[in-house]
N, C-alpha and C positions, 0 to 999 in steps of 0.2 A: 504494500500500500504506500502510495507516495505521500510524504509528509508536507504540510504547509508551513512555510517559514515566516514568522512574524518578528520583526525587529523594531523596538522602540529605542531610539538613540537620542541622548541628550547632547552629545558633542561628536560622537564618532560611531558609525554603524559597523565598524570592523572590529571583531573580537581578536585581540592580539594576546595570545597566551604567553606568559614569560618563559624564557628558556632558562631552566634552573638545573645546574649540575653540581653534584657533590654536597648539596645541602642536607643537613642531618636534623630531622625532626625529633624532639623529645617531649614527653609529657612532663608537666610541671605543676606544682601546687599553685593555688590561686595567689596571684601577686598581692602584696599588701596594699599598694596604691595602684589602681587600675581604672582606666576610663574607656567605656565603649565609645569608639569614635565613628567608624563606618562599618557596614557589614551587609548581610543578606538574611532573609527569612523564608522558610518553606513551611506551609501549614495546611491544615484541613480548614479551608475557608468557608465555614458554614454560611456566613453572611457577608464575606468580603473576599479579598484577593487570595490566590493560592500561593503566590511567591512574590517577593518584592525586595527592594533595597532598603537599607537603614542608614540613618544619620543620627549619631548620638544614641543609638539603640531604639530610635523611633522611626516608624515607616511613614509618618505624616509628611505629605508633600513630596514623597519619593516615588519614582516609577514602580509599577507593579504589573504582574501578569494575571490574566483571567480575573478581572475585578468584578465579574457579574454576581458572585456570591453563590453560585451553584457548584458544589464540589465535583470535580471531574476525575479525581483519582479513582482508580479501580482497586479493590481490595486484593491483597496478596500478589500485587504486581510491582516489581521494582522499577522505579523511575530514575533514570540517570540525571545527574545535575553537575554543574561546574560553578564554583565561586572563584573569582580571580581578582587580584589587584596588581596593576603594573605601575611601578614606581616612576618610570620615565615619563609617563603621561598622567599619572595620578588617577587612572581610570579603574573604577570598580565595575566588575561584570558579573552577571548571573545568567545562566541558561538552564532550562529544564526541558526534558523530552516528555511531554505529557501523553504521548502515545498517538496512534494513527488518527484518532478522532479530532485531535487539535493540532498535533505536530510539534516540532521543536520550537521553543520560544526563547528569546534572549532579550535582556535589557542591559544598558550600559549607562554609567553616569561619570562625568569628569569634573563636575563642580558640585559643591555641597553648601548647606546652610548651617546656622548655629545648631548645636553648641560646639561643633567641631570647626575645623578650618574651612575656608571657602574653597581651597584647592589643596590637594595632597601631592602635587607633582614633586618628585624628588624625595618623597618621604618613605620610610619603612616603619614597621610595627614590631614591637618587642614580643607581643603575645597574640595568639589566636585562641578564642574560646568558642566551643561548640556546646550549645545548650539544647536539650530536649525536654519539653514540658508537657506532661499529660495530667497534671494535677486537676482534679475536679472533672475529669473527662473519662468516659468509658472507652474512648478510642485508644488504640495501641499502634505503635509504629517502631521502626528501627532504621538505623543507618548501617549499611554494609559496604564492603569493598572500598573503604575509605582510603584515599591517598592524599597526602599533603606534601606538596613540593617533591613529588616522586617517591615519597616514602609511604609504605603501607602502615596504617595504624589500626588499632582494635575497633571492632564494631561497637556501636552504642545503642542502648535501648532504655527508655525511662521506666518501663514496667509499672505504669500507673502513677508515677511520681515525677521527680525532677532529676535529670542527670546533667552534669556540667563537667567538661574536661578542658583543661588549658594546655596549650602547646607553645613551644618556643622553637625557633629555627636558627641554628648557627649561621646559616647562609644568608639570613635576612640582613645582616650587617654588611654583606657584600653586594647584594642586589636590591633588596627591598621588595622583591616580587613574591607573590603567593599564588598558588593554584591548589584548590581543594576539589576533588572529584569523589563521587560515590553514588550509591543507590539508596533511595528512600522508598520504604515499603510500609503501607498501612495495612494492618491485619484486622482491624475492626473500625466501624464508623466513628468519626469524630463528633463533637458536639458544638452547640452554639457558642461556647467559649473560645472558638477558633483554635481548638486543640484536638489532636497533637500539634505542637509547634516546634520548629527547629530554627535556632538562630546561630549565625556565624558572625562573630564580632571580632574586628581587628582592634587591638588595644595598645595604648601608650605609643602613639606615633612620634617619630623623630626624623629629622632630615637625614637621609641615607648618605653614607660616605661616598665621595665622588661628585657631590653637588654642593661644595662648600660655599658659604656666604662670606665674602671678604670682611675681615675685621677692620675697625677704624684705623688701627696702627698700620696694618698692611696697606690700606688705601693711602695713608699719609706718606709711607715710604715710597710707594709707587709714584705719588705726585712729585716727591723730591727728586726721584730718579728721572722722571720725564722732564722736570724743570732743568736739571743739569744738562741733559742732552740738548735741550733747546738753546741754552747759553753757549755750549760748546760749538754748536752749528753756527750761531751768530758770529762768534769770534773767528771761526775759519772763513766765514764770508767776508 
């Protein structure tokens, strides 16, 4: 069956997955000081969207997929997804293959609103958190075949409650790029609380090495050097 492709683009309609080599993902305890900056969410959208982007942990005002409010997930069917962040462009991406009745769908965002930065170009993130929430819902779900920056990580399932796992990437300091892939499976119907819900949050952003901002002292020395060159040229003239 031929899939229909739908792309909603805020700045770029081309999904550019980062090329990551040698990055080592490790699980880590919840950081003492941590801020949800940008991310993505997949959920059983009983009255709202099925998947969407996040800014500061909130989907308000951010692009989303299938906003009609009628769940299109089929039970016991794995749905492949990709969440990505590309430091060079500051672009956050989300794609989900909802199946033959809807087809692959993708959304991208390159600029953001408060409470985070307006633009994350050149930034990396210290942590990724993946949270599954089934609290108050009879719905059940799981993430399987999880890969983060090319590394296989353990499957996750809330089992009627809340599960949260933090990850850190030794390679993020070199590239700032992230790619998360996996399969989401619902095994029983969700509820009006929009659960089960899965959130992928990038936390504690900082400018990635390789995109330095000149310090005032460096700028002053550069100005002195250029001034000296100009004086020398005038004397030779």
